[in-house]
C-alpha positions as CSV (number, residue, x, y, z in Angstrom):
1,X,0.0,0.0,0.0
2,X,1.2,3.5,-0.8
3,X,1.7,6.1,1.9
4,X,0.8,9.7,1.4
5,X,0.9,13.1,3.3
6,X,-2.2,13.5,5.3
7,X,-3.6,17.0,5.4
8,X,-6.7,16.4,7.6
9,X,-7.5,14.3,10.6
10,X,-5.3,12.1,12.7
11,X,-2.3,10.4,11.0
12,X,-1.7,6.7,10.9
13,X,1.9,5.6,10.4
14,X,0.8,2.7,8.2
15,X,-1.0,5.0,5.8
16,X,0.7,8.4,6.2
17,X,4.2,9.9,6.1
18,X,4.9,11.2,9.6
19,X,7.4,11.7,12.4
20,X,6.9,9.8,15.6
21,X,4.6,12.0,17.7
22,X,5.9,10.6,21.0
23,X,9.5,11.3,20.2
24,X,8.6,15.0,19.6
25,X,7.1,15.2,23.2
26,X,9.7,13.5,25.4
27,X,8.6,15.0,28.7
28,X,5.0,13.7,28.7
29,X,5.9,10.3,30.1
30,X,7.6,12.0,33.1
31,X,4.6,14.3,33.6
32,X,2.2,11.3,33.6
33,X,4.4,9.4,36.1
34,X,4.3,12.5,38.3
35,X,0.5,12.7,37.9
36,X,0.9,16.2,36.7
37,X,-1.5,18.1,34.4
38,X,-0.3,19.1,31.0
39,X,-1.7,20.9,28.0
40,X,-0.9,20.2,24.3
41,X,-1.4,23.6,22.7
42,X,-0.4,24.3,19.1
43,X,-1.8,25.7,15.9
44,X,-4.3,23.7,13.8
45,X,-3.0,20.8,11.8
46,X,0.2,20.4,13.7
47,X,-0.4,16.9,15.1
48,X,-2.1,17.4,18.5
49,X,-4.7,14.7,18.0
50,X,-2.2,12.3,16.4
51,X,0.2,12.9,19.3
52,X,-2.5,12.2,22.0
53,X,-3.7,9.0,20.2
54,X,-0.1,7.7,19.9
55,X,0.6,8.6,23.6
56,X,-2.6,6.8,24.7
57,X,-1.6,3.7,22.8
58,X,2.0,3.9,24.1
59,X,1.1,4.2,27.8
60,X,-1.6,1.6,27.6
61,X,0.7,-0.9,26.0
62,X,3.2,-0.5,28.9
63,X,0.6,-2.1,31.1
64,X,0.8,0.3,34.0
65,X,-2.0,2.7,32.8
66,X,-5.1,2.4,30.7
67,X,-5.6,5.5,28.6
68,X,-9.2,6.4,27.8
69,X,-10.0,8.9,25.1
70,X,-13.5,10.5,24.9
71,X,-14.6,12.7,22.1
72,X,-16.8,15.7,22.9
73,X,-20.0,15.9,20.9
């Protein structure tokens, strides 16, 4: 399957060209372990949703946490 540059919605590394979102935000794991609050704030279409989805998958796969994502209506 061919990959392409996604210009809308969350990216999927199997379908889209992308940098690893968790590598770009290295301090988040430390903040989660400290039970600290954090905000991901950036302009539109910069990867915020993709980063949060990847982070949720990463921390859930470690087995210590279970990330739950809800979408506002």
